[in-house]
N, C-alpha and C positions, 0 to 999 in steps of 0.2 A: 538908688544905689547909694551906699554909704561912701563917705569921703575916703575912708581907709581902703575899701575895695577898689574904688576908682584909682587911687594912688598905686595899688598893687598891679592893676591892669596896665597902667601907664609904664611902670617899671618893667613889667613882663614883656611889653611890646618892644623893648629894646634888646631882648634876648634873641639868640638864634632861633630860627623857625622850629627846629627839632625840639628844643627845650620848651618853646611855647606849646607845642603839641603835647608834650609830656605833662606840662602843667594843666592844660585843658582837660586831658584825660583824667588826671588825678582829681581835679575839681569836680568834674561830672560824676565820677565814682563817689566822691564824698557827698555831693548833693543827693544822689540817688540813695545812698546809705541813710542820710538824715531823713529823707522822705519815708523810707521803709521803716525806720525806727519810730517816727511819728505815727505811722499807720499801725504798727505793732502795738504801741502804747495805747492808742485810741481804741483798738479792738480788744484789749485785754483788761479794761477797767472792771468788767464784771467779775472776771477771774481774780483779779487783785483784791476786790472787795470781799469775795468769798474767802480768800486766804486770810485776810485781815480779821474777818469775823471768826474764823476757825482758831486763829492765834489768840484772840481775845477770850474765846470760850476755854481754851486750854489753860490760859493764865488764871481765869476765874476758878478753874477746877484744881489749881495748884500743880499742873502737869508741866510747868516750864521752869527753867533754871536760868539765872543771870550768868552770862559768860562774857569774857573779853574777847577781842579779836584773835589774840594769840591762843585761845582755847578752842576755837572752832575746828 
């Protein structure tokens, strides 16, 4: 465990039990979300590579245009 996380737990331990429960639920949800995101990214590498290849082919064929973020 990092020093920062340990410090946060120590501070949280001084809060009322109800607030501690809310923090714990939020943390668990965040952790689950991170794990799901990691899993999604790991399982999508093939699709991302296909999309990148398609974009490179389109660029080589002159079928793409450069745009700024405000033009999307």
